[in-house]
N, C-alpha and C positions, 0 to 999 in steps of 0.2 A: 862251449859260445855262449856268450851271454844271449838269452832268451831276450831281452828287452831292446837290444839295437843289435843291427848288425854292420862288421867293417868292413873295408876291401881287403885287410890282411887277415878276413875269418874265410875268403870265397876264394881262393886259389886256382878255381875250375870254372871264374864265371867268365861267360862272355856276355853277356850284356848284363846292366844294371840300372836300379832308377835312385838316384839322388835324393832324398828328400829334407830339404833343409829346415832344422829346428827355428833358426832365424828367421826364415820367408814366414814359416808357421804361426809365430809369437807374434810378428810384425801384424800380419792381417788379423788375429784375435783384437790384438789391442785399437786398431784401425777402427775393426767393425763394431767393437765395443762402447767404443765413442762416439761413431756414429748413433749408433741405435739408443748410447745412453743407457744402456744396461748390463748386466751381467749376461753372458753365453753358455746355452744349453748345447752343446758344438753335436752336431749330429757325422760319425764315425763310420756307418753302416756301409755296405760293400765292401770291407776293407779299406775304411775310412779315401772313400772316393777312388778308390785303387792305388794309394799313398802308402797301404799297410799299414794296419792300426798298430803293429810293436813300432812303427816309426812316430806316429803322430802320439797313441797315446800318453807318452811318457811328458812330453811339450805340453800338452793337456792339462795334465795331469798336475803338473807344476806353475799354468799359468793362473793368472789370481783374477785374471778375465773370464774363464771357465768355471762356471759353477756345476755341470753336469756334462754327460754324454748321452748319447742316442743311439740306436741302430734299430734294424727294422726285422730283426727274425731272433727266433727262441734261442740258437744256436751263436749268433751274435752276442746276443746279451749276456750268456753264459762265459764264453769264452773271456768277454770284456770286462765282469766281474771278476775272473780269476786275474785276469791279468795287469786291474785295478788294488786287488789284494798283495799280489807280490812288488806292485809301487808304491804299496801302503798310502792310499790313495783312498779316502773316506765319499768321493764324490758319487754323488747317484749318477746309474743306470737306468733310461725311459727305454722300453722296448715301445716304438713305434707301431708296429703291426701288431696285427691278433692273434691271439694264444687260446688253445684248447685245455679245459679243464685236466687231463691227463700229465700238461705240462706245469702247471701251478706248483707244485710241489717244490720242484727243482728253481724254479724262478723264484718263488718265492724263499726260500733258503738261502739265495744267493743274495738277496736284497734288491731284485731287480724293483724296478715300479712299471704294473703294468698297464697297458692303454685299454679303456672298456668301452665297450661301443653299444652293450643292450644293458635291459634293465634282468634278464637270467642272467647274464655274469656278474652283477653288481651283486646279487642277490645269492650267489651260488660261490664268490671267492672267498679262499678260506680265511679264517679271524686271522689277523697281522699283516694280510698282503697292504699293499702302499701300490695306491690305483691311480692315473688319471684320468679324465673325461677327455674324451674327445666328442669336436662338435660338427659339425659338417655344415657349411656355411655358403659351399655352393662350388666345393672343389666336386663333390659326389664319389668319392672314392671309399672312405668309409665315416663313421663316425654317425653320429645321431643328428637330425634336424634339432633346431634350441628351443624349440615347442617339448618332443620327448628327452631332452637333456635332461632339462629341469627334473624332473622326474627320478632320472637315473643316478645325477647329481644329489640326488636329497637322498636318494639310498644309500649310496656310497658316504657321503656327510654323515648320516646317522648311525651307522655302523663302526663310525671311527678311521676309515679306509683312504679318503679322498686328499691328494697329494699335489693336484695340478687342476687345470681345467685348461683345453687349449684346441686352438682351430688350425687352420691351413689356408693361403691366400692361393687362387689357381691362379692369376695373372696378373702381378702384383708388378711385370718388367712391362706392363703395354704401357704407353703413353698417355694414356686414357686410365686415371686412377678412379673412375666414377664408380665400379664394378667393387673393385679393393675397398673402399669406405663403404660401403655397401655391406661386405661382407664382416667388416672390423665393427661398423653400429649394430650388426644384428648381435655379433659376439660380445660387445662390450654389455648389452643388453643383460643379456644371461647372467654376464660375470656381476651384474648388483646381487647374487643369491647368495654368490659363493665368495665370500671376503676370507683372508688367511689363506686361502692355497693360491699355490701358482698359477698365474697368467700367462700364457704365449703364444704367440700367433708369426710374430714377423721372421720371414725368410730370407735370405741373400737379397732379393729383389724387393722387399719389402724396406730390408733396412735400408740399402743403397735410393732407393726413390719416393720412401714415404717417409722415410725420418724416424721420430724416435716414436713411438706409440703410446698415448695415452693409458695409463695404468697397468701396463706390462711389468712383468717383472723381471722375466729372461726376453733373450733375442733369441734368434735360431737359423744362423745363417750355414747353409751348407758348401754347395761348390765355392764362392766368396773366401770361405776359411783358409780353402787352399790356394787360394790367390787368380782366381779364374772367375771372370763375371760376364759374358757375353748376354747380351748384345749393350749390356749398359757399359759405357767407356769408363771402370775405374781407375787410373793410371798408381792409386797408392797403394792396390794390391802388386803383390810378390807372386809369380807363380812357384811352390813349393817343389815340384819335383824337375828334374832333370833326367833323360833316357838316354842312356849312352850303350852303344854294342862297341865292340872290340874286332879292329881289324882281323881276319883270319886268313886273306891270301890279295896275294897283289901279282896282278899280271897284265899284259900288253896285247891288246888285241888289234889287228890293222882296220884301216879307213875301209870301210864296205861291210864290214861284218857286222852281223848283229846279234843281239845281246836278249836272254834270257827265252823263258816259252813265247811261242808265235810270234819270233821275231822282231817286236815293237821297235825298237830303235836301231837304226843302221846308222853304224859310226861314221863320221863324215870327215876323221881323220885318226889317226896312229892313238888310241886312249889305252893310259894308263887306269885297269879297274882292280875300283877295291871292291871286296865280297866282306859284307857283315854278316854275322851270324843271328838273323833275326827278321821276322818275315809276319805272317798273315796267322800260323798258329802263336804268335806272341802277342798279338792284339797289336801289329805293325798293320793298319790297311792295305789291304790288296786294291781299294778304291783310288789310293794312293799313286797308283800306276802313273805316269807318263806326268806328274805335275807335282810331287815331294820333291823336296831337297834338305839335305842335311848340312851340319858345322862340321866341316874336315880338314884339318889341318890348315886353321883359321879363315878356312873358307865356306863360303856357302856355294856346295857345289849340287847339281841333278843326278835323281835316285835314276838308274839305269832301266829301261825293259821295264817289265813283268814283275811286282812284290811275288815272289815264292815263300813256299808255309815256313820257309825256316829260313831263308837268305836273302837277301836283298843286293842291288852292285851300286856302285856310285862312281862315275868318272874322279879320279884322284890328277888328272895328269898335269905336270907341271909343281906338284907340291912335295915338300919334303915329309914323308910319311913311309911308316914302316909295319909290318904285322902284328901286332898287338898295342897298337894304338887306340885310344877310343875316341869315339865318335860321338858328335851329338845328333838325335833323333828329333828332339825339341829339350827346351830349356835352354841352359846359357854354358860354356861351352868356359875352356881356362882364357882364352881370349877376351874375356868378358863381352863375346856376340848371344841374339836370343835368336831363336827361332821359338816362336811363341807357339803354344799347342792350338788355339784359335785359327793359323794359317794353316796346319794341316786338317784341321775342320773345316776350311773354304775348299780345300783340294778336296776332300773325299767328300762332302757335304752329312756327314757324320758332327753330332753335337760334341762339344766337350765331353760333358759326362760321361757318353758312349767309348768317345778316345781314351780316358783315364780309368772308366772299371773294366776295361776289356782288356789290359794291359796282363800279361798271362803270371804265370806261377814259377816260370824257366826266367823271371827276370826278379831279380831280389834285392827288396827293397833294404836301403841303406842311409842310417841317421848319419846326417851329415851336418857341419854347422849352420 
């Protein structure tokens, strides 16, 4: 099996799959880069927002508008660096999250750029490291306040280790942009002291709501790069993931019978029930019980009864379906119908970020056109 991509032919026992469209990804990269008027530093943390880093990284590596990639943890950084070497891709990898001194030798050897949050780190990093300074302009998650960041950045600069300076918007999706512009002004003031290195701050909401940010070298859209961006209405984005499960069992149940645990659904008519091998252990949310629909046999149909750990049931009455047919949980089916992940988000009260990243390991990510 090619470790860089997976095809359906390689998965003869697959019961579920997530098709990851390279065309959709590249379309989104191009659109967002045009919006930002900058190349992208693409976040591929959390297994590329659930899409599978091995499906996404080759597309990003080949894209002319993706200048580099970023992850959250040292393990992710080392895995991504190795994958890019396999792809003969020299684009840099930035580690967003903090790192410890005992992790630095492996990360530096792999060429990973480190995020620096303290003066002690700036002084202790090994020679030859490349680092980016994280500035806290209001997110209060990590990074240095601008007054402190100046000293730390100058120390990194003095040692020849400084590759970039970056910050993060806390609420760029809000209708009122006043706070976002305050954050950006504070960041711009600091950047006067650090010419000649990369500057970046624009997340998805900033790219779509605030437009091109003066003085920035890169944009950093995360979720929107994968084609999803609530609550901002962005029809130009194309969701890259379609999640499907095969029908494993079909049977008739009589009117008056109940379905699944606790009998939450009582059938009003004789019903053909299709059982699908996906449930909350795979990341399909139990909270979808009583609300969710799927695309089956060219139609939208309701999920019957409570979502189980490994399975769920669907009304297939009147449809031309057989065991082994693929049913779409979200995404686009072969008839061109779409069930957007934002619908599942409304049914469950879970953010799209959660739904994408909790899709489990039993669902292989398959590179698709």
